[in-house]
N, C-alpha and C positions, 0 to 999 in steps of 0.2 A: 440339291438339299443336302448338305454335308453333315456328317454324323461324328460326334466324338463319343468314345467309350469311357466310362468312369468305372474304376473297379475298386471297391472299398475293400481292404485287406488287413487283418489283425493275425499276425503270427502264422503266415501262409507261405513260409520259405519252400515247403515241401510240396505245395499244390500250385502255386500261382504261375510257375514256368509251363505247366501243362496247358494252362488257358492263353498264355501270351504266346507261345510258339504258334498257335493256330491264328491269333487275332494279327499278328504282324504281317502275314501273309495275304490278308484280304484287302484289295483295292478299294473296296467300298467305304472302308474306314479311313477317316482323315486325320484323326488324333486318338491317341490311347493314353490315359492317366490312371495312374495307380496311386491310390491314397493309402499310405502307409498309417494305420490308425493307431500309433503309440506302440507298435511292435517291440518285443524285446528279443526276437530272433533276426535273420537276414532278410526278411521279406523285401526290404527296400532295395538291398543290393541285388538280389535275384531278379527284381524287376527291371532295375536299371540296365542289367546286362543285355535286355532285349531291346534297348534303345529307345524305350518309351519314357514319357514324362512322369516322374515320380515326385508326389508331395508327402513329405514326412511330417507327421504330426507329433508334437512333444508328448501329448497325453492322449490317452483312450477316448474318443469323444462319442464312440457309439456308432453304428451304422449309419444313422441318419445324419449325424454331424460330419461324417466323412464324406457322404454323398454330397452334402451340401457344399463342403469345401472344394471338391471335384468339381461341381456343377459351376461354382463361381469363377473357375479359371477356364472352363471349357470355351473353345473358340467358335462352336458352330451351333446352329439353331436346334438341332436334335441330339438327345443324349441317350446312349444305350448304357443301361446300367448292368453289370454281370457280378455274379459271385466270384471269388477268388479261387474256389476249390471245386470247379466243375469237373466233371469226369466225361469224357466222350463228345466234348465240343467239336462241332464241324462248322465250315463255312455256310452250309444250308441252313443251320440253326440261326445264324446271324442274319441271313437274309430273309428268313421268315419272320424275324423280329423287326426288322427295318422296313420291309416294302410296304406294309399296311399304312405307315405313317407317311413315307414320302411318295406314295403312289395312290393309295386309296382314301385319303382324307382323314383316316383316324388320329386322334391326338395321343393316343397311349397303345402301346400292345403289352400284354402280360404273358409271359411263357410259362407253359405248364408242361412238366415232365410226363413222358409217356413210354413205356417199355424200357425203362432205366433200371431202377430196382425197386422192389415191391415197397420197402419203407419210405422211400421219398415219392414214389409214384401216388402212393395213398395219401401222404401228407398233402400234397398239391391237389389231390382229388376233391379232399374234404375241404381245404382252404386254399384255393388258387390265388387269392388276394394277397397270399404272404410270399409269393414268388419275387425271387431278387433279380430275375432276368425280364427285363421291361425296357421299353423305349419310351421316352418322355420328352416333349418339347421344353427347351431350356426356358422359354417365357412362361410356361405353365408351371414348371416347377418352382420358379421363383416367386409365384403368386401365392403359394401355400405357406402359410406363416407357421413359425415355431418347428419346422421340420428337423431342424439340427438338434431339438430336445427330445424327439421321439424315440432316438436310439432304435431298437428293432421294431418299433411301431411304425416306421416310415413307410413300409409298403402298405399298411392299412390306411395311413394317411392319404397316400396318393390315390389308392381306389376309392376310398371315401370322397375325396375332393372331386373326382370324376364323376362319381354316381350323384353327388349332391347338385352339381352344375350340370347334369344331363348331357356329359361330354362322350362322343363316341370312343368306345375302347373295344379292343379285339383281343379275346384269348387265342394264343397261338399255341398249337401242340408242338413240343420239341421231343421228337421221338428219339430214344436209345441215348438220353442225356440224363445225368443224374450229378449228384455232388458227394463229397465226403461228409459224413455225419459226424456231430459233435463227439459221439462216444467213441468214434474211431481215431479222432484227433487227440482226445484228451484222456481216454480210458473211459471205462463204464461209469464210474461213480462221478468223476469231475465232468465228464460229457453229460451225463444226465442233469446234473446240477446246473451247467451252463445252458442247457435247453429249457429248464424251468425257470431260469432268469430271463430268457428270452420271451418266453410266453408270458412271464409276469410283466415285461415291458410292454408287450403288445396289448394285454388285458387293461393295463393301467391307462394306456392312451385310449381305449376304446371305451372304459368307464368314465374317464374325464370328459370326453366329448358327448357321451350320453347325458351326463350330469348338467352339462354347460349348454348343451344344444348348439355347440359351435359349429360352423361350416367348414372350418379347416383346422 
């Protein structure tokens, strides 16, 4: 069961190298794709320097759109989605995410931070379905309509689809793993506004699906 890694990245030139330097040394991974989601910095160049496949989008599509573009070009049946700004990533985290899908019959795993940092641990404890660290079958991913329009609501959409269709999903604890917060990347005010925009996109997706009663 081969695995493709897809990493959506927007202006992550300072962070993505820390993720890729771990991934390129893991034999269990058969393909690594970085989707540069319309970045204005050197994200694509930094990613390319690690010898991975890089997709450069001309405009920012949002996380859902970037994930969809990566999934379309993935060569293998299982896709490991990772954030581009992870801190403390190790091979054991990757193994814990992949093994339940390729060995135990789960259709999806969702990674939950623990013992990383209080702020990120708490956020994922309260809402683990927002995690960007997960493994999903390419076939399942392609069955969910309009994912490219969900932007930051994509994780909610994936979790909702699995729940509505009674699919086996396993939450995996990722110890000592965290990520760079938006306030650290952009400064307190811009980071806070970016966070609120993300939450709005998630809330918009949830509200739309509640009103329409859609399954996907």
